[in-house]
N, C-alpha and C positions, 0 to 999 in steps of 0.2 A: 349591129352596125356601130362602128367606132365614131365617137364624137370628139370634136376639137373644142376646147374651152379657151377663149381668148380672155386672159385674166391679167390684172395689173399685179405684177410681182415686185418685190422690194429686195434690193441687194445693198447691204450696208447703208440703208436709209435712203438710197436713191431709187426713184421709181423707173421701171422700164417694163415694156410689154414682153410677155413670153407666151408662146403657143404650146400648150401642154396637151399631149394626147392621152385622153382618159376615156374610159367607158362609163358614161353617166356620172353620178356623184362621186368625186374622188374620196369622200369620206364614207362611202357605203360599206366598206369592210372594217371600218373602225367602230369602236364602241365607246360610249361615255364611261369614264371611270371616276371614282371618288375614293376618299380615304375609308379605311375600315372602322376607324374610331371617330364617330361624329361628336363634335364639340358643341354643346348647347350654351345658350346665354347670349347676352347682348353683344359682347366683344369676343370675337373668335380669331384664333391664330390662323394666319394664311398658310394653307398647305402648299408644298412643293412636290411636283410629280417628276420622276426621273426615268430616263431610259439610257442605258449604256449602249454605244454603237461601236462595233469594231469591224473593219473591212479588210479583207485579205487581197483586195485588188483596187485599183484607182477608181475614184468616183468622178464621172464626167459631169453629172448634173444632179442636183438635190433640190427638190421643191417641197416646202413644208405647207400643208393645209392644216389650219388649226382654228379651233373655237373653244369657248368655255361657258360654263354656267357660273357667272361671276366675271371679274376682269382679270385678264392674264398678262403676264410678262414672260416671254420665252427667251431662253439663253442657250447658246451653243458654246460649250467649253468656257462658261463663265461670262461670255460676251453677249450683250443684248442683241436680239435679232430684230432688225428693222429700226425705224425711228418713230413708230406709231405708239400712241398712248390710249388708254381707256378702250381697248379692244376686248371683246367683239363689238361693244357699243351699248347704247341705251335703246332697247327694243322691248317688245312684249315677248318675253322668253317662253311663253306658253304657246306662241303661234309660229313665229319665224325667227331664226337665229342666224346671223351672218357668220361666215367664216372668212378668214384672211389667208392670203397666199404670199409666201416669201421664197425668193430664190436665194438659197444659202450655199450655192455651189462653191463659191470661193472661200467659204469658212470651214467646209468639211475637211476632216483629217482621217487618218487611218484609225485612230482611237478617239472617241468622242463621248461626251455626256450632254444629252439634251435635257434641260430642266425647265419646268414651267411653274411659276408661282401663280396662284389664283386667289385674288382678293374678293371681298364681299361684293363691292360694286352695287349696281342697281338690282342685281338678281336677288340677293338675299340680305343686303345690308339694311341698316335702319334708314328708312326712307318714307316720305309722306305717302300715305295710302288712305284706305277707306275709313280706318278707325283712328289712327293717331300718328303724329310725327315720330313717335318713339317705338314703332313696330317695324320689324324686319321680316325676312322670309316671304316677301310678296310673291315671288315666283317659285320658290323652292327652298329647302333647308340645307341641302348638301352641295358644296362646291363641286363642279364637274369639269372634266377636260375631254376633248375629243381631238384627235390629230392623226394625220397620215404624212409620213415622210416618203416621198416618191423618189427613188434613186435610179439613175441610169449610169451603168459602169462603162468604162472605156472599151470593154469587149462587146458592148451592145446588150448585155443582159440587164434585167430590171428587177427591182425589189421594192415592195412597200412595207414600211415599218409603221404599224398602226397601234393606237391605244388599245390595250387589252390587259389581261391579268398578269402579263410578264413585266409590267411597269412597277415601279416602287414609289412610295411617298414618304414624306416626313414633314414636320412642322418647322418653319424657318423663323427668321428674325422679326417678321412683321406680326406683332401681337394683336393688332386690330387695324382695320383700315375702313373707315366710314366716309361716305361722300360728305355727310354733314359734320361728323365728329372730328375728322382728321386721322392721323396715323401715328402709331407707336412702334418704333423700330429699335430693336436692341442689337447692336453690332456685335455683341459678345456671343450671340446664339449661333451655334453651328448645327445645321440640320441633320442630326444623326440621333438614333439609328434609323435606317430606312425600313419601312414596313411595306407589307403587301397592299394592294388596292383591290377594290371590288367594282363590279359592273353596276352602273347606274342606269335605270330605265328613264329616259326622257323622250320617248318616241312621239309624244303629243305635239312636239314642235318640229317643223321642217327646217333643214339647213339650206342656205343659199349663199352663193358667192357675193361678198360685199363689193359694191361698185362705187360707193360714195367715197369722198376724200376722208382720210383719217384725221384725228386730233394729233397735232405735233407741237413741239416747242418752237417758239418764234423769238420775239424780242427779249433781250436781257437788260434789266435796269439796275444800275448801281445806286446805292443810297444817295439821296440829295442832301439829307441832313440826319443827324441822330441827336437824341437828348435823353436825359435821365427820366425813366418812367416810374421811379419810386420802387422801394423794396428791392434794390439792386437789379432792377430791370432796365432795359434800354429800348427806347422807341425809335424805329427806323422809318423814315419817309422816303419811299421810292419814287415819288413824284407823279405816278400814273396809276389810276384805278384800273385794275385788270382782273382777269381770271387766270389762275395759275398757281404757282407755289414759290416759296423762298428756297433757294439753294444755298447751302452753307459749305464752306471749306474750313475745317478746323481739326484740332488734335485733341487737346484736353487729356485729363487723366482717365484711366479705365474706371468705368462706373459713373463718371459724370453724366448728367443729363442736360440736354438743351431743350427748352420749351419755346415754341414759336406760336404766338396768337396773332390773329389777323383782324383788321378793321378797315372800313372804307373811309371813314371820316373821324375827326376828333370832335369832342363836345365843345361847347362855347368857352370852356375854361382851359382847353388844350388837352383834356384828358382822353384816354383811349376809349372809344365809343363802340360798344358791341351790342347794345340793346336791339338794334335792327336785325340782328342775326337770328332772332327768335330762339329756336331750340338747337341751332347749329353751334356747337362749341368751337369748331374751326380751329383746332389746336393740334400741332404736330410736336411729337416728343421723340428725341433721339437719345439713346443710351450709348455713350462712347466706349471704344475699346482701347484707347490710348494710341491709336495709329492715325496718322494724317488721313482724313477722309473727305470725300465730297458727298454731301447728304441732301437728299430731296425725297419727298413722298413718292409713292408708286401708284396708289389707287384712290387718291383723293385730290381735290383741288379746292381753291378758295377764291372768293372775290375780295380784293383788298388793294389798298394803297399803302397802308401802314402795317408794320409788324412790331410786336413786342417780344423781345428776346430775354429769356431768363436762363441763367446758368446755375445748375443745382449740383451741389456736392454734399454727400452725407445728409440728404434731406433738407439742406438749407440753401437758400439763395446766396450766391457769392458774387462779388463785383465782377462785371464783365471785363475780361482782359482787354487792354488797349491794343494789343497786337496778337498775331497768331491765329486770326480767324478773319473771314470775310463773308459777306452775304450779298446776294443779288436776287431780284424778283424776276421770275421767268414766266412770260406770257404763253399760255396754252390755248389753242383754238383749232377748229377744223381748218384744214389746209386748203382753202379755196383760192382759185386764181383771181387776182385783182383785175377788174375790167373798167371801172369808172373812176374818174378823178374830178375834183373841183377845188378851185382856189379863187381868192378875190382880194381886193385892196384893203378890206376892213379886217384887221387882225382878229377881232372878237368873233366875226362870222367864220373866218378860217378856223378858229378854235372850235366853233360849233361843229364844223365839218369833221374835225379830228375826233370830237366827242362822239359823234354819230358812228364813226368807224370803230372807235374803241368799244362802244356798246355792242356793235355788231360782232366784233371779234370775240368779246367776252361771252356772248350769248349764242353764238353759233358754235356750240360745244356738243358735238355728236348730234344734237337736235336743236331746233330753234327754241331756246329756253327764255323764260321771262327775266331771270336774274341769276347771278352766279354765286351769291354769298350766303343767303339765309336758308333755313330749312324748308326749301321749296324747290327752285331750280327745275321747273317743269315746262313741258311743251305747250304752254297756253295758246290755244287756237286764235283767240282774239288778238293777242299781241303779234302773233305770226302773220295774220292776214293784213293788219294795218301797215306793217313794216315791209312786207314782201316786195312791193314795187321799188322801194329805195334799195333794198338788199340786192335785187336783181340788176340794178344799175352798177352797184359798187363791186359785186363779186359774181363769178359764174356759179350760180346756185342750182343748176339743173339737176345734177345727181343728188345733191343734198336735199332739196325739196321733194324730189321723186321718191326717195327712200322714206322720208317722214310721211308723205301723203299715202304711201302704200300702207304704212302702219295705221294711219287715220281710217282708211277704208276697212282695214281688218278689225278695228275696234268699234266701228260704227254699229249701232244697234240694228237689230232686224227690222225695227220700225223706221230706220233711216236717220234717227237722232245721232248727233255727233257729240262725243264727250267734250268737256271744256278744256281738257289737256290730253296730249298724246305723247308717249304712252300713258295710259290711265293709272298704271300701278295698282290696278284693282281687278278682281275677277270679271270676266266678260259678262255683260248683261244683255239679254235680248231686247229689253226696252231701255232706251237711253233718252234722257230729256235734253233737247238741244235749245240753245238760246241765241238770239239775234246778235250778230257781230262776232260771235265766237264760232258757232257751228258753220257759219258762212265761209270759214276757211276752206271747207270742202269744195266750194266753187271758185272762190276768189283766188286762192293760191295757185291751183293748176292753170287757171286762165291767165294769171299774171306771168307764169312761167312760159306758157305757150306764146303769149304776145312777145315775150323777150327773145325766145329762141326759135320760134316757128317750128317747133317739133311736135307733130301730132301724136307721137307715141304716148306722151304723158296724158293728153286728153283721152286717148283710147283707154289707157290704164285706169283713169279716174272717172270715166263717164258714168259708170253705174253708181258710184258713190255720189257724184254730183246730182244725178237724177233722184237718187234715194233721199237726199237731203231736201231738195225742193218739194218732192212729194210728201215728205214728212211735214214740212211747213203747211202745205195745203191741208193735210189731214188734221192738223192741230187748229186750223182756222175755224172761225164761226162767222157765217154771213159775209164771207169774203174778207174778214179782218183777222190778222194774227196778233194775238195778245198773249205773249209768253213772259213769264217772270225771268229776269236775267240780271246782268250787270249794268246794262245801259251805258251811258256815256261816262265811263269809269273815271273817277277822280277829276271831273270837271269842277272848276272853281267858279260857280255861277249858279243861276237858277237851274233846277233839274229839268231835263227833257224827259217827258213821260215815256215809259217803255213802249206802249203800243205804237206810237208814231215811229219810233226807231225800228220796231219789229216790221212794220209795213214797208218801210223804206228798204230794209235789207231783204225782205221777201222779193220785192221788185228787182233788186240788184242781182240776187242769185238766180232768179228765173230768167232775167235778161242774159246773164252769162250762159246759162244752160241752153237757151235758144241759140245763142251764137255758136256754142261748142257743137251743138247738133248740126248746125249748118256746115261747119268746117268738116265734120266727120261724115257728111252726106246722109244724115238721119233726117230726111225731109219732113216726115210726119211729126217727129218730136219738135223740130224747129218751128213748125206752124203751131203746134199745140202750146208750146211754152211762150211763144210770142203773144198768143192770145191770152195766156195767163198774165203776162206782164201788163197788158192793156187793162185787164179786169182789176188787177191789184192797184194800179194807178188811179183808175176810175173810183174805186172805193176809198182810196186815200183822199181824193178831192172831195168826195161827199162827206167824209168824216172829219178831216183835219184842216180844211180850207174854208175860210169865210167867203161870203159873196164878193167882197172887195179884193179878193186874192191874198189877203193876209192869212197867216197860219193861226190856228186857234191856240197853239202852244208857241209862245213868243220867246224862243231862246236862240242863241247863235247856232247851236248844233241843229236845231229843227230846220232852220233855213239852209244851213250848209248841206245837210243830207238831202233835203228836198230839191236843191239845185244840182248837187253833184250827181244824183241818181235820176235826174230828169223826171221827177215826180209831178211837176207842174207843166201845164200847156205852155208853149213858147210865148204866147202873148202875156203871160203872167210872170215870167221869169225875171225880166228887168226890174219890175216893181219889187219882187221878192229880194233881189240883190240889194236894192236901195234900202229896204227894211233891215237887212242884215247889217249894212253899214251904219244905219242909225243905232242899232243895238250896240255895235262896237264903240261908237262915239259916246253913247250914254254910259259905257263902261270905262270911260277915261282912256279910250283908244287902246284897250287891252282885250285879249281874247278871254273867253269864258267857256272854252270847249274842253272835252276830255278825250279819252282814248279813241272814240269813234268819230267825233267831229273834227278833231285837230288835223288829221291827215289831208282833209279836203279844203280847209279854211282858206288858205292863201290862193290855192288854185281857183276856187270859185270866185274870189274877189278879182283876181286878174282876168279871168275869162269874161267877166261882166264889166270890165272897164275900170276897176278900182285897184289897179296895181299900186298906186300911191298909198292906199290904205294897207295893202298887204305888206309893203315895205315898212310902213310905220309899225305894224305888229311885229315884224321880223326884228326890227331895230330896238324894240323896247328892252330896257335893262332892269325894270322893276317887276316885281312879281304880280301876276303870272306872266311869264314870257320864256322864250328859249334862251335868252342871253343872261337872265338873272342868275341861274346856277353858275355861269362862268364868272360873273362878278364875285361869286362866293368861293371861287377856286375849283369848280367842278372840272374834271377831265373826262367825264362820261355823262350820258343823259340820265336824268333822274326820273323815278317813277311818278313822283308827285311834283306839281308846280311849286308847292310850298314845302319842299323837302327839308329846307333849313331856313330858320328865321334870319332876318337881317342882322341880329345880334350873334349869329353863329350857333344858335341852339339847334341841335340835330333833331329831326323827326324820326319816328320809327318807320323807316321806309327803305326801299332799295335805291341805292345811288348809282346803279348800273342797269338800266332798263331801257331798251331801245324804242319803245312805242312812240314817244314824242319825237324821236329822231326821224319819223316819217316825213318831217318837213324837208329832209334832204332832197326828196324828189323834186320839190319846187325849185330848189337851188339849181338843179341840173337842167330841168326842163324849161324853166321860166327865166331865171336870172341869166344862165348861160345859153339856154334855148335849144337844147338837143331833145327832140321829141320823136317818138315812134309814129310813123304814118302807116306802117304795115308791119305785120309780125316779123320778128327777127331783124328789125331795122333795115329791111330791104328797101324801104322808102322812109325817109325822115323829113320832118319839118324842122327847120332851123328858124326859131323865132325868139330871139333874146329880148328881154325887156330891161334895159338899163334903168336904174332908179335908186332911190334911197340916198345914202351918202357914199355909194360905191363909185370908184373911178375906173375900175376894171374888174373883169371876171372871166374865168376860163373853165371849161369842162371838156373832158375827153371821154370817149367810150370805145373800148376795143371790141370789135366783132370778129368773127372768124376770118373775114377777108380784108381786114384793115382797121384803121383808126378814124373815128369820127371826132372832129375837133371844132369847137366854137369858142371864139374869144373876142372880147371887145374892150376898147380903151377910150375913155372920154377925157378930152382936154379942151378947156375953153368951151366954145359952142359947137365943137365937132366930136363925133364918135367914129372911131375906126373899128372895122369888123374884119376878122380873119377866120375863114371857115375852110375846113378840109373834109372832103367826101371821098371815101375809099372806093376801089373797084367793087362792082357787084351791088352798089347802092345808088339810088337816085335821091335827089333832095328838092324840096321847095324851100326857098329862102325868103322869109318874110321879115323885113326890117322895118323899124318905126317909120310910118308915113311914106312907105315905098310900095311899089307894085310887087306882087309875088314873082319870084324868078324861079323857073324850073331848070335845074342843072343836073349834070351827071358827075362822075368822079373828077376830082381836081381840087385845086387850091384857089380860093377866091378872097379878094380883098375889096372892101368898100369903105368910103368915107362919106359920112352923112352929116349935114348941118342940123343941129338940134333946134327944134322950134321952142 
């Protein structure tokens, strides 16, 4: 039986759908190929694979199916195919490898050369693993390529050109390309002579069509300023911290070298600061050939705002020419559709929103990473789950998270434990130790995606994984309590919240989600079973962590935040708990003291229990620890640590591009502007803005498949004007301050209310 594959094809970088008639896997007749001469060592030249194509009749259609062991860049007659970068992606290459599909019908000629360069990438490059940051070959030692060019001629005949022993290979101008190290490119190298290839066995991994959005080039930033960096170097400030690379246009003499180093911040004396990169050298080197060239890396990227440029001739640094060259920073990130917006009257909070978006951009790079700059850049599960609700408002993340969650399920231990980062870059283990707040990404992220898009398919895909995680927790518990070693409330600036309390809260949260997912999927027995588990977990929490007067035995902001956010307390004790939380905040000079796990819920809990004024006070703080302190220090992204830089400008050894604390964005959209889901997929919404702080106006929009939801308010004098738009296919409850709830359908609504 013939099958039709509906695949996203790319033509000259523009996406369009194509229906391709294939029998099963289009790569089933292709074989993995590699070079005959394996290069050993830490830095290995990137091979190029070639196939000459000559046709004696016109080609009507040409579809290229392609993947690699390593990262590939395909060219037809010297021109890059498509606009994707870092393909096939960051996956567990021992289990599932995606292939991409490109429509090159308009590029094909009578005589052609198809060439594919394969870089180290995550497959075999130096990358963090089980032993050391300085080890490579995590998934394999030899770069590989698999491809099929499906041709349809104008006379109706067809032909498949597949990777086999008829291809040739050579080593090209990329001498090494490491995710952490950077790239060395010698423009004087011509990839000859061509040699034979050999067949490579990589049958342990299955191939599947990539469905998620690719990494692409986006914004370009010209230098904002430049200055002498010492030793004939030049420091360039591009004005925005980002993930990407520096693109150079220059000529120079043949044999000259250009070295580009990267940094996120300067030290307190204005020096180029790279200590936070750990083992990542993050340096690109280009050897010039005397011809005007546009230069950028191919298989590496960097997290940076600043670059240091050094021009080398005859092994000596020479002064940077004043003319004849230019540089710009190019932002690279997964090409997700924008869905949500937020703006307000306060410039520093609008800047916070921009910082949240730039940390999202920089770390939605193939997978949800923790950081884009140091020798890490991993899919940390804890970071991913705390930020997922904010990300789902700002971008269409359905395919992106679905792909990553599929890998999470694949790398989950047989015992149900979830690794702390996905992919693990380590051999698969049957027994995996999971920790609270990180392993819970197995339940929280798929449920967040379901609530956002009302698509049951992801719940069905992940249900076994979700259930295995909750069962793992139960199996690790003793006497109804889960006490697992873990990361806890990571980087909290305040008293430590003991891990067992956090463990118990997250057990309840995951079990509650699982029960809800079971109900959605019609798994009645499971829904009843896990709802009962939730009740038991909460009962044991009360017995163990709550005093007779309703106070918690662990008196930290995070303890109260999680207890309230996850409904760990009976209703009659929640108001008192919220009051105790406020007391702790006031005792801390009206500053937060929460870390990765407590921060996302802090302002929500305060507003839900009638303390929106306290929430606004925390939001508006400009001294450390706070969301706005980094902005006063010039931050253009979210920092990993509240104290990432001292008030004197002294840099800390931390990531300056880390989205976790950007989870506060959800409060801006749902509480300040007031757009909240009341049913999965925003089919019902609650519009409940809370004007406050020193804001005089705020606005948020959210694009759903059937239109735009919009909520905006302006305060002038003793009145506030509200404008609300509800699209077709959605109903809304509008709850404005001191007003009765209004049930409305699609339409545009305006209200003017006197402030009390």
